[in-house]
C-alpha positions as CSV (number, residue, x, y, z in Angstrom):
1,X,-64.7,-145.9,-74.4
2,X,-67.6,-147.4,-77.1
3,X,-69.6,-144.8,-79.0
4,X,-72.2,-147.2,-80.6
5,X,-75.5,-146.1,-80.8
6,X,-77.8,-148.5,-79.2
7,X,-81.3,-148.5,-80.5
8,X,-84.0,-150.4,-79.7
9,X,-86.6,-150.7,-82.4
10,X,-90.3,-151.0,-83.0
11,X,-92.6,-151.9,-85.5
12,X,-95.6,-154.2,-85.6
13,X,-94.3,-155.7,-89.0
14,X,-91.3,-157.6,-89.1
15,X,-90.2,-157.0,-92.5
16,X,-90.2,-153.6,-91.5
17,X,-88.1,-154.5,-88.4
18,X,-85.8,-156.6,-90.3
19,X,-85.1,-154.1,-93.1
20,X,-84.3,-151.0,-90.8
21,X,-82.1,-153.7,-88.6
22,X,-80.7,-154.5,-91.7
23,X,-79.6,-150.5,-92.7
24,X,-79.0,-149.9,-88.7
25,X,-76.0,-152.3,-88.9
26,X,-74.6,-151.9,-92.2
27,X,-73.0,-148.8,-90.3
28,X,-70.2,-149.5,-87.9
29,X,-71.3,-146.9,-85.0
30,X,-74.9,-148.6,-84.7
31,X,-76.5,-151.5,-83.3
32,X,-80.1,-152.6,-83.1
33,X,-80.1,-154.0,-79.4
34,X,-83.9,-155.0,-79.1
35,X,-86.9,-155.2,-81.5
36,X,-90.5,-154.8,-80.6
37,X,-93.6,-155.4,-81.8
38,X,-95.8,-153.2,-79.7
39,X,-96.1,-150.2,-77.3
40,X,-96.0,-152.4,-74.7
41,X,-93.6,-154.4,-75.6
42,X,-91.3,-151.3,-76.5
43,X,-91.7,-150.0,-72.8
44,X,-90.6,-152.8,-71.3
45,X,-87.5,-153.6,-73.3
46,X,-86.3,-150.1,-72.9
47,X,-86.4,-150.6,-69.2
48,X,-84.8,-153.8,-69.5
49,X,-82.0,-152.6,-72.4
50,X,-81.5,-148.5,-71.7
51,X,-80.8,-147.9,-75.1
52,X,-79.4,-144.8,-76.4
53,X,-82.0,-144.0,-78.7
54,X,-85.6,-145.8,-79.8
55,X,-87.0,-145.8,-83.5
56,X,-90.5,-146.4,-82.8
57,X,-93.7,-146.6,-85.4
58,X,-96.6,-144.7,-84.4
59,X,-99.1,-147.4,-85.3
60,X,-99.1,-150.3,-83.7
61,X,-101.2,-152.5,-82.3
62,X,-102.7,-151.8,-78.2
63,X,-101.2,-148.5,-76.9
64,X,-99.6,-146.8,-79.9
65,X,-96.1,-145.4,-80.4
66,X,-97.2,-141.7,-78.8
67,X,-98.6,-143.7,-75.6
68,X,-95.4,-145.7,-75.3
69,X,-93.3,-142.8,-75.6
70,X,-95.1,-141.0,-73.0
71,X,-94.6,-144.0,-70.8
72,X,-90.7,-143.9,-71.8
73,X,-90.5,-140.4,-71.2
74,X,-92.3,-140.8,-67.8
75,X,-89.6,-143.0,-66.7
76,X,-86.6,-141.7,-67.7
77,X,-87.3,-137.9,-69.7
78,X,-83.3,-138.1,-71.0
79,X,-84.9,-140.8,-73.5
80,X,-84.1,-140.2,-76.5
81,X,-86.6,-141.0,-79.1
82,X,-87.4,-141.0,-82.9
83,X,-90.9,-141.7,-84.3
84,X,-91.1,-142.7,-88.0
85,X,-94.5,-142.9,-89.6
86,X,-97.1,-143.1,-91.7
87,X,-98.6,-140.0,-90.6
88,X,-97.8,-136.9,-92.0
89,X,-100.1,-134.2,-90.6
90,X,-99.9,-131.5,-87.9
91,X,-101.8,-133.4,-85.3
92,X,-99.2,-136.1,-84.9
93,X,-96.1,-133.7,-85.1
94,X,-97.6,-131.3,-82.4
95,X,-98.5,-134.1,-79.9
96,X,-95.3,-135.8,-80.6
97,X,-93.2,-132.6,-80.0
98,X,-95.2,-131.6,-77.0
99,X,-94.3,-135.0,-75.2
100,X,-90.5,-134.3,-75.8
101,X,-89.7,-136.6,-78.8
102,X,-86.5,-135.3,-80.2
103,X,-87.5,-136.7,-84.0
104,X,-90.3,-137.4,-86.6
105,X,-89.8,-138.6,-90.0
106,X,-92.4,-139.7,-92.0
107,X,-91.9,-143.6,-93.3
108,X,-92.1,-142.4,-97.1
109,X,-88.8,-140.9,-96.6
110,X,-87.6,-143.3,-93.5
111,X,-84.5,-145.3,-96.0
112,X,-82.8,-142.0,-97.2
113,X,-82.6,-140.0,-93.5
114,X,-83.0,-142.8,-90.9
115,X,-79.5,-142.9,-90.0
116,X,-78.7,-139.3,-90.5
117,X,-81.5,-139.4,-88.1
118,X,-80.6,-141.2,-86.0
119,X,-77.3,-140.2,-85.1
120,X,-79.0,-136.5,-85.1
121,X,-81.7,-137.6,-82.0
122,X,-78.6,-139.8,-80.2
123,X,-77.3,-137.1,-79.6
124,X,-79.8,-135.2,-78.3
125,X,-80.5,-133.1,-81.4
126,X,-84.2,-132.1,-83.1
127,X,-84.5,-134.2,-86.2
128,X,-87.8,-133.2,-88.4
129,X,-87.9,-134.9,-91.9
130,X,-88.2,-132.5,-94.6
131,X,-91.3,-133.6,-95.5
132,X,-92.8,-132.4,-92.2
133,X,-91.7,-129.3,-92.4
134,X,-94.9,-127.9,-93.8
135,X,-96.7,-129.4,-90.9
136,X,-94.7,-128.1,-88.8
137,X,-94.8,-124.6,-90.2
138,X,-98.6,-125.0,-90.0
139,X,-100.6,-123.2,-86.7
140,X,-103.0,-124.9,-84.8
141,X,-105.7,-122.7,-86.5
142,X,-108.1,-125.0,-87.5
143,X,-110.8,-125.4,-85.4
144,X,-110.1,-128.9,-85.3
145,X,-106.6,-129.0,-84.2
146,X,-107.8,-126.5,-82.1
147,X,-110.1,-129.0,-80.3
148,X,-107.6,-131.8,-80.2
149,X,-104.8,-129.8,-78.7
150,X,-107.1,-129.6,-75.7
151,X,-106.8,-133.2,-74.7
152,X,-104.7,-134.5,-72.5
153,X,-102.1,-137.6,-73.5
154,X,-104.1,-139.9,-72.3
155,X,-107.4,-138.5,-73.6
156,X,-106.0,-138.3,-77.2
157,X,-105.1,-142.6,-76.9
158,X,-108.8,-143.3,-76.0
159,X,-109.9,-140.8,-79.0
160,X,-107.8,-142.8,-81.0
161,X,-108.8,-146.3,-79.9
162,X,-112.2,-145.9,-79.5
163,X,-112.4,-144.1,-83.6
164,X,-110.8,-147.5,-84.3
165,X,-113.8,-149.4,-82.8
166,X,-112.5,-150.4,-79.3
167,X,-115.0,-151.1,-76.8
168,X,-114.7,-148.7,-73.4
169,X,-114.0,-152.0,-71.8
170,X,-111.1,-153.1,-74.4
171,X,-109.4,-149.2,-74.1
172,X,-109.6,-150.2,-70.2
173,X,-107.4,-153.2,-70.5
174,X,-105.0,-151.8,-73.1
175,X,-104.6,-148.8,-71.2
176,X,-104.5,-151.1,-67.3
177,X,-106.8,-148.5,-66.2
178,X,-110.4,-149.3,-64.4
179,X,-113.3,-149.3,-67.0
180,X,-114.8,-146.8,-65.1
181,X,-111.7,-144.7,-65.7
182,X,-112.1,-145.3,-69.4
183,X,-115.3,-144.7,-69.1
184,X,-114.9,-141.2,-67.7
185,X,-112.0,-140.3,-70.6
186,X,-114.4,-141.2,-73.0
187,X,-117.3,-138.7,-71.7
188,X,-114.4,-136.4,-71.6
189,X,-112.9,-136.7,-75.4
190,X,-116.9,-136.2,-76.3
191,X,-116.8,-133.5,-74.7
192,X,-113.8,-131.1,-75.5
193,X,-114.5,-132.7,-79.1
194,X,-118.5,-131.6,-79.3
195,X,-119.3,-135.0,-80.6
196,X,-122.4,-137.0,-79.0
197,X,-122.0,-140.8,-81.0
198,X,-119.1,-143.4,-81.7
199,X,-119.6,-142.2,-85.4
200,X,-119.1,-138.4,-85.4
201,X,-116.0,-139.1,-83.4
202,X,-114.7,-141.7,-86.1
203,X,-115.8,-139.2,-88.8
204,X,-113.5,-136.5,-86.9
205,X,-110.6,-138.9,-86.9
206,X,-110.5,-139.5,-90.2
207,X,-110.8,-136.0,-91.3
208,X,-107.5,-135.4,-88.9
209,X,-106.0,-137.9,-90.6
210,X,-105.8,-139.5,-86.9
211,X,-107.1,-143.3,-88.4
212,X,-107.3,-144.2,-91.8
213,X,-110.7,-143.9,-93.5
């Protein structure tokens, strides 16, 4: 029986994917079976290939890695997902772990720990990169953190996309919901976060590290 770890690699940069594919396939026990350039494609390819593990970037066009992971886990609660991200903060780490994502490493250290992380998560064991440990140890104590922790996964995705400047209609199209539903989520997000304008919402997202300034 083959013990090869079958990997689905999701990142929107082709050069980044090529680099990690070379790294992963330098090992006899790992094979990259598919590559996705966005979250939507990652969901489709997961269903097609049923890989042993998904290596998922968090920041991609359209639905991000968190929402793509949520959709995959909703279809297959045993899915094993390792995220690698430029986001080194407790907001993203907490949301990833709360969703059932097993591994989280930063892009800063990914080339050093990727192989160990992939093998670990493929076995069904959690793997948190060393640089993420301070975030893991931090309590959700700041007021902002508590507010964001109150958002549902769908509301968090609306928060992120709206902060990036997407309109409610664009968000509806990306999330495959009606504009009315997207508008309802947007209103709920503003109420929960205590903001009244899009500018305030964007400033909060920047302060929390949800989007880059």
